[in-house]
N, C-alpha and C positions, 0 to 999 in steps of 0.2 A: 233066838232061843231054840234049843233042840227039842225042848218039851215045854209047851206053854200051859199044860194042865198039871197042876201041882196038887198032890195029896196033902193031907194035913201034916204040918211040920216038914214038908218037903221043900228043898231049895233048888234053885237053878242059877247058874253063873254064866255071864257073857263077858268076854275080854275084847277090848278095843284099843288099838294103838294110834296115838296122835303125836305130832311134833309140836313142841312148845318152845318159845323164846324166853330163856331164863335171864337174858342180859338187858332187857328193855326197862327193867325196874318195875314192871306192872305185876300185880297179883294174878296168879293163874287160878281161875275158879271153874269148877265143873259140878253141875247139878244133874241128878238122875231122878226120874219120876216113873213110878209104876202104877198102872190102873188095872184093877182086876175086874173080871166080868161080874156084874151085879146079879145075885140070886133073885129069883122071881119074887120071893116074898120080902126082899129088902128094898127099901125105898131109896136110900142114898147110895151113891157110888162108893166104891172101896178103893182108896189110893194111898200112896206113900211116896215121899221125896227125901232125898239126902244130897247135901252139898259138900264137895271137897275143895279146899283152897290152900294154895301154897305160894310163897314169894321168895325164891332163893336169893341169898345175898349176892350183889354184883361185885366184880373184881375191879378195883381202880388201879391203873398202872400209868405213870407219867414219867417222862425223862426230859432233861434240858441239856443242850450242847452249846458250848461257847467256841466261836471261831474269831480269829483276829488277823487282820492284814494291815500293812502299811499303806501310805498314800501311793506308793509305787506298785501296789499289788503284791508285795512280797509278804509271805507269812511272817507274823511278828517274831516267831522263834528263830527266824533266819536274819533278823536285823543285824547289819554289820556294825562293828564298833565305830564310834565317832572319831574322825581323823582331825577335825578342827572344831572350834567352838560353834560354828554355824551348823554343825551336824548334831548338836546335842538334843534339840527339840524335835521329836519325831511324832508326826500325826498318824494315829492308828484308828481303825474302825473295828469295834466289837459287834458281833452278831450273836444274839441269844435265840436259839431255836427250841421251842417246846414241842415234844412229840408225844402223841397219845399212843402208847405202846400196849394198851389194854384192849379188851374186847367190847367195851361199852363207851358210849359218848360221855365225855367228861367236861367239866367246867373248871377253867383255871380260876383259882381263888386267891393265889398269891404268886408274885414273880418279883424277886429282888436280885440285885447284883452287888458285889462288894469288891472294890479295887484297892488292894493293900490296906484293907480294914475300913475303907470309906464305903458305906452302904447307900444304895439308891433303890427306891421302889420303881419298878418298871411296869406294874400292872396297869397303870394309867395310860401306858402307851398302846394298850389293846382296847378296841371297842368291845361293846357287849357281845356282838356277834362273833368277833375274833376270839373271844375267850372260850366259846363253846367249840370243842375240838372233837371231831368224830374219830372212830378207830382208824389207825394208820394215817392220820392227818397231823398237821403241825401248825403252830403259830410262831411268828418270828418278830423279834424286836431288834432294830439296828441302832446302835449308838455310834454316830459318825463323829470324826474329827476330835477324838480324844488325844490330847497332847501329852506325851510322856518325855521326861528329861532323862536321857540315858547316860548322862555324865555325872550325876550327883547320887549320893547315897550308895546303896549296895547294887543298884541298877537291876534289881529283880522285881518283876511285876506279876502279882498274884491276883487273878480275877476269879471270883467264885459266883455261882448263881444258884438260887433255890426256887423251886416251884411247888405249889400245892394245888391239887385238883380234887373234885368230888364227882362221884357217879350220879346218875339221875336220881336214884333212890336216896342218896345222901346219907347212907348208913355210915360209910367210912370216908376218910380223906386220905389220898395218897400223895406222896411227895417225891421230888427228884432233885438231884444236885449235880453240878459239874464244876470243874476247876481247870483254869488255863494259866499256866505259869511259863514265863519266859524271862531270861536274863541276858543282858548284853555285856559282852566282854569289854574290858578296857583295851585301848591301844597303848602299847608301851613305846614311847618315842623319846629321843634325846639328841641334842646337838652339842658338840664341843668344839671350841675354837682355840687356837694357840697363837699368841703374838709374842714376838721377841724384839726388844729394843735395847740400844746401847745406853747404858746408865748415864754416861757423861753427856751425850749429845741428843738423846731421845730419838735418834734415827733408827730406822728398821735395821735389824742385824744384817740383812742382805746388802745394806748400803754402807756398812762399816768400811772405811778406807783401809788400804794396806798399811802395814806397820812401816814407819820410816826408819826406826832403829829397833834393836833387839829388845829394848825396854818397853816398846809399844806392843809386844806380842801378847801380853796378858791383858785381856779386856773383861770388864764386868758387864754382864747383860742381865736384863730383867725379863723373865717369862711371865706372861699373864694367861691363865687358863680359864676360860669362861664356859660354864655349863648352862644350857637353856632347855627348858621343858616346853617343847612346841605343841604338846598334846592338850586336849581339853580337860585332863584330869590332873589332880595333884599327884606328884610322884616324888620318890626319895632316892637320893644317890646312895648306892651301896658301896662302890669303889671308884676312886679317882687315881689311876696309876700313871705316874710320870716315869718315862724311860729316857735318860740322858746318857747316850753313849754306852748303854749297858748298865748304868746305875739307876735302879728303880726305887720309887718311893710312892706310898699311898698318901695322897693329900686330902682325903675325905675329911679328916678332922679339922683341917684348916679352911675348909669350904663352909661359909656361913651366908645364908642358910643352906642346909643340905636337902631339906624338903622344899620342893618347888611347886608353887601354884601354877596353873595353866599359864603359859607364855612367860613365866618368870625366869630370870637368869641370876646366876651367882658366880662370882669370880674369886680366884686365889692367885697371888703373885709369888714368885720365887726368884731370888737373885743368885746367879751362878757366875763363876769365873771360867773363861774359855781361853784357849790358846789359838790365836789366829795365824800363827806362823808355821805350824807343823804341816800344813798342806792338806790335812784331813778335813773331810766334810764334817761339820758339827750338826749332828742330828738329834732332835728331841721329839719324842712321841708321847702324847697324852691320850689315855684310854679311860672312858667313863662307863660304868655299869650301873643301871638303874635297878631298884628292887622290883621283883615281880609282883604284880597285883595279887593280893591274898585271895586264895580260893579260886583263882582263875587259871585256866590252862593256857597261859600265855608265856612264851619263853622270855628270858631276860633280854632286855634291849641294851645295846652298847653303841658307842660311836668313838672314833679316834681320829686324830689329826697329827700330822708330822710336819715339823718345821726344820728345814735344812738350809744351811748357808756355809759357804766355803770361801772365806776371805782370800785375797791374793797372797801367794807365798812370799816369803822374804827374798827368795832368789828371783832376781829380775835382771834380764840381760837384753840388750838391744843391738841390732846391726843395721848399718846404713850403707847403701851402695852408691858409688859415684862412677862415672865414665867420662874420660877426657881423651882428646886427640893428643898423641905424644908430641907431635911437632910443636904445638903452640898452647896446649892446655885447654883448648876449646871444649866445652861440654859436648858430649856426643850428640845430644838432641839439638845442638845449635850448629852442627857441621853443615855448611851449605851444600846444596845439591851439586852433583858432578856435572860439569859442562861438556866433558867428553869422556871417552872410555878410559883414558889414562888417569882420570881422577877417581875411578871407582874403588880402588883398593886403598884402605886407610888403616894405619896402625893406631890402636887405642889401648888404653890402660884402664882396667877395672880395679877399683879401690873399695875394700870392705873395712869399715870402721866399726869395731865391736866395743860396746860400752857396758860397764856394770852400773845399772841404774837401781839396784836394790840396796838394802841396808847392811848386807853382810859381804864378806870376802867370797869371791866366786872363782871356780876353776873352769877354764875353757876346755871342753871335751872335744868339740869338733866344730868346723865351719865348712859347710858344704854349699856349693853353688850349683845352680841348674841353668845352663844357657841353652835355650831352645832344645831341651831334652838331653843335653850333654852334662852329666853330673860329675863333679870333682870336689874332693876335700882339699881346700886351699889353706887350712891351718898349718902352721910351721911345726909346732911341738904339741900335738894333742895331749891333754892331760897335765901339761907342765906350765901352761900359761896361766898365771894367777893375776886376777884384777881385784884391787881393793875398791870399795864403794866410790863411785864417781870417776874411776879411771877408765881409759880407753886404750885400745891397741888397734893396729891396722894391718891388713894383708892386701896384696895386690897381685895381678897377673896381666901380662901383655899378650896381645894377639892382634891379628889383622882381620878386618871385616870388609865385606863388599857392600857398598851403599847403593849399588845400581841393580841389585837382584830383585828389588821390590819387596823383600821380606822385612818384617819388623824384628827387632831384637828384644826378647824377654829374658831378663836375668833375675833369678830369685836366689836369695841366700838365706840359710838357716844356721843359727849358732846355737849350740847346746852347752849349757853350763850347769854347775851344781855348787851349792854352798858347802862349807866344811861338814855340816851335819844337816841333812835335809834332802828334799826332793829336787831333782833336776828341773831346770827351767829352760825355755826355748824363746829365742827372739828371731824374727824374720823380717825381710824386706824384699820388695820387688821393684825392679827398674825396667820400665818398658820405654824404648826409644825407637822412633821411626825415622830412618834417614830421610832427609829432605829430597823431594823429587821435583823435577821440572816437567811440567805438562807441555808437550809439543805434538802437533798434529798437522797433517797436510791433506788437502782434498783437491782432486783434479776432476774436471768434467770433460767428457768426450761425447761427440755426436756423429752418428752415421745413419744412412738410410737402412731401413730394415730389409729392403728388397735386394740390394746389391752391395751394401756396405760402403757406399760412397760417402766420403766425409761431407758433413752438412755444409761446410763452407765451399764445397765444390759442386753443389747441386746445380745442374744447367737450368736455363730459363725454360719455363713451360711453353710448349708449342701450341697447346690448345687447352680449353677448359677441362678436358679429361685428365690433363697432367697436373691439375692444381692440388689434389689431395694425395698426400703420401704419408707413410708410417716411418717414424724416426726412432732410433734406439739411442738412449742416453746411457752412458757408462760413468759411474762415480767411483773413483779410486781413492780410498782412504788409507793413509799410511801413518803408522805410529813412528814418528821421527824422534821420540824421546829414548832415553836409555833404560827405561823401566816399563813394566807392563802397564797398559792403560785400557780403559773401557770407553767405547763409544756411547755417549749419553743420549745424543740426538743427532739425526741427519735430516735436514729439510732442504727442499729445492723450490725455486720460484721460476716457473716457466711462463714468461710473458705476463707476469702479474698474478698467475695462479699458483699460490703457495700450498705445499703439501708436506706433511711429515711422513717420511718414508723409512723411519727407523725400523718399523716392523718387518720390512722385507730384507733386512740385513741378516745373513746367515751366521756371521761371526762378529760379535761385538767386543770380545776381549782379545786384544792384540798384544803380542809380545813386542819387545823392543825391535823396531825395524820391520815388523810384520805388516802385511798389506791385506786389505779385504776389498773386494770388488762387488759393486751393486749395479744392476742394470734395470732400466725401466723403459718400456715401449710406450710411446705416445702415438696413438693411431689418428689417422685422418687429419693430419696437419695441413691446413690450407695455405699453400705458399703463394697463392694469388691474392689473398686478402691482406697480406702484409709482407713487405719484402725483407724486413729485419726481424730477427728472432733472438731471444736470449734465454739462458738457463743459469740461474745463480744457485749454487749449492753451498750450504753452510753446515759444518760439522762441529759438534761439541764433544770434547774428549775430557775424561777425568782420570785422575789417579785414584785407584780404589779406596784409599784411605782419606781422600780429600775431595769428596763429591760435591761440596758446596762451591768449589772454585774451579770450574771447567776452563780449559783452553779452547780456542775457537780458530777455525780457518775457513776462508771463503774462496771459491773459484767461480768465475763466470765464463760461460761459453756463449759467444755471439756468432750469428751467421746471417748472411744476407743473400736473397735470391732476387736478381734483377728481373722484374716482371715487365714484359714489353707493353707499351701503351700504343694502341693503334686506333685511329679515328679518321673518319672521312666525312666530308660535307658536300652537299650538292644543292643546286638551284634549278627549279623548274618554273616555267611561266606558261599558263594555259588560259584559254578563253572559257566562256561559259559552257561550250560544248566539249571542252577538253582538248581543243586544238592548240598546238604549240603556238605561243604568241607570234613567232616569226612567220607562221603560216596562215594567219587569220586573213580571210578575204575581205576586201572593202566593198563587196557587192551589197552588203547589208547597211552600209553607211560608214561614216567616219568614226563615230564614238562607239567604243566597245568596253565591256567590263572584263578585266583580267585578274588572275590570281597568281601571286608568287608563292612558292613553297620552298622553305630553307630547311634542309634536313641535316642531322648529325647522326652518323652511324658508328656504333662501337664494334669495330671489326677485330678487336683483340680478345685475349682470354680472361681478362679481369675486369671487374666493375670499375667504372670511372665516373668522375663528376665533372660536368661542364664548368670550366672556370672563366671562360671568355667566349662570347659569340657576337662578332661585330659584322654589321652590314655596311657596305660602302656603295653609294649610288652616285655615279659620275663625280666621284671625289668627295661626296658628303657622307660622313660616317655616323652610324647610330648603333645602339645596343639592341640586339634582338632578345626576345624572351628565351629563357632556358638556363641562364646562369644559375649554378647550384643544383641543377637537376642531375640525379644519379641515373646512369644508363648502364644496364647490365650487358654482359657480352651478347652480341647478336641482336641487340635491341636498337631502335631508332627513335630519335626525338625530332619533332617537326614543328616549325613555326610558319604561320600563314600570314600573307599580306595581300589585301584586295585593293585594286586601283582602277581608275577609268583612263582609257587610252584613246588619243585622237590619232586614228590611222592616216589621216590626211595631212599631217604635219611632216616636216622633214626633220628627222631626229635620230640620234644614236643614243640608246640608254644602256649603260653598263652597270649591272649588279654584281658585286663580288662579296663573298663571305670569308671570314677568318675565324676558326674555332680553335680553342685550347681546352684540353681536358687533363685531369689529374687522376692517375690510377689509384685504386685503394691500396694504401701501403706502398705506393710506388715512389720512386725517387725523382724522376723527371716527367714533366708534362709532355703530352704529344699534341701536335698541331696539324691542321689541314685547311686548305682554301679551295674555293671554286669561283667560277665567273660565268655570268650569262649576259650576252650582248643582244639587245633588241634593236633591229634596224627598221626604221619607219621612213617611207618615201612620201613625196608630196604629190604624186600623180593622182588624177581624179579617178573616181570610180568609173567603171565601164558603163557608158550610157546605155539606156534600154534600146532595144531595136526599134527602128522607125516602122510604124504601121504601114502596110501597103495602101497604095492609092486605090 
């Protein structure tokens, strides 16, 4: 207060500013009290109070929003049309969101939704707590898996929602509404098929046989047009237009029913007469137009199908080719192969037989033949030769052919004819004949040393083991001895049992008549001491290019021999226990001594040998020594030992002799050797010991 002392009837004012909440629904109460100073003679205090109250009305504002999505997460208003019946039932989810868009807390008192007029109370989906919504907050209710049929009815789905709410003070109730509408278009789809059958036989029109006579040219056929509604909606046919060679007609009125349920079909048939002899294609097209769904922005849908057939024309002509040898009429394909060059040139006659195989008279316009690229018209009077049905005429030409060239002869003929009124027709034939060919081949094998070219059959005897291994060069000469070109199919060789296919080393496998190809092969380190005889057998298979299943064959064998020397020596030794030759053993040690005979076989030649016989003869008595069958390499020795006891004091002559035979490896003749040891024993007494001195 600026002045707290007031005179009588004087006033004083104080202003105070405060902030109040007018949205919480509570009454705003303010009380002021004044106390005056009590005069001295006044017993009681002097006071006064006053209260000011106000409660502004609250504003209630609430809104509700509807959203809708399909099971695929697609907004409902983007749902595509059903293509087939399985697409008709669509599961959608509606979400209802209540927003408090006012300044005060509100309580939801009502929440309903209505789908195409069917109402449902959604308030029970919210708990008591969820129904109280503060400013800028919301409550949400989700309706999941609502199934909608988008194929029936008008396919428009209207969802509305209503919400009521009240503020805390409850003076007023506010409301909100929303609407979500979506519609699904129809798919317009249609199929049409066209079938044509011969009225008499029931066969498809494409299978109608050619007319045999002029009276067969007019045929009656039955067309069947079938319209199918493949969509999940009922649809109606608006037009069904048939176009038969330019003649059009709307067959909708003849189609029953013309309104088709989903997957339903309806057919109409029509009988027409057609001419199968004029050579023109018979074309019929059917076009169906379906009515556009009402109120939908969907274009008209159509489908069409064309059936075409073109029966053979009345004009039918044929030509047949024959070829014979002039001298005896033998068909060309049976002419035997030439044995020599003088039989290579053969005169032949080509005959062309033209037949009218159609039902009408025909005129031969031309007859051309093509012989290996040489084209000639062989008709006599082009345009003047007339053939009645079933009649034939022939043309011919004579020429010489070479049956040794290796070529095949391909002759084609084409005849062109026309009926009196109509399109031309063509007949053709092809004759291919291959002159017979004799498959003949020769192969020769040669052999020489790689070092100096010495013929393998003249290789000298090896003088030592160092001369045993040599390199040889085999040459195979293949000659095409036939009169036509031939191909080497295979060349194999067998060297001493070792077979090998050497076709891949041939530089030239295709040989002209009389042509030669040469193939060489080096065989290294041939050991001529291990076997004195060698062979190489070559076999060639030759084929005529057009007859590879039946090759001709020739074989040649080259053999060669090297005389391998066989050299063997045998020896006999006799020694005492101290190594002294038996004829030099002293009798000073007494009469009885032990001696050892050694009988040896020495291989002094260049090749390995096998002991085939080893005989010991002692004073005329023979026995077999060990060693028979033993293999002795060059420079090696085999030795047999025999121990005996000898009486040096007897009078005797002991003669030991050996005879050995050996077979060289791969050799032709055995080699032999002998030796003799004579032991002389006298009867004289041993030298007496000296007499001791007296």
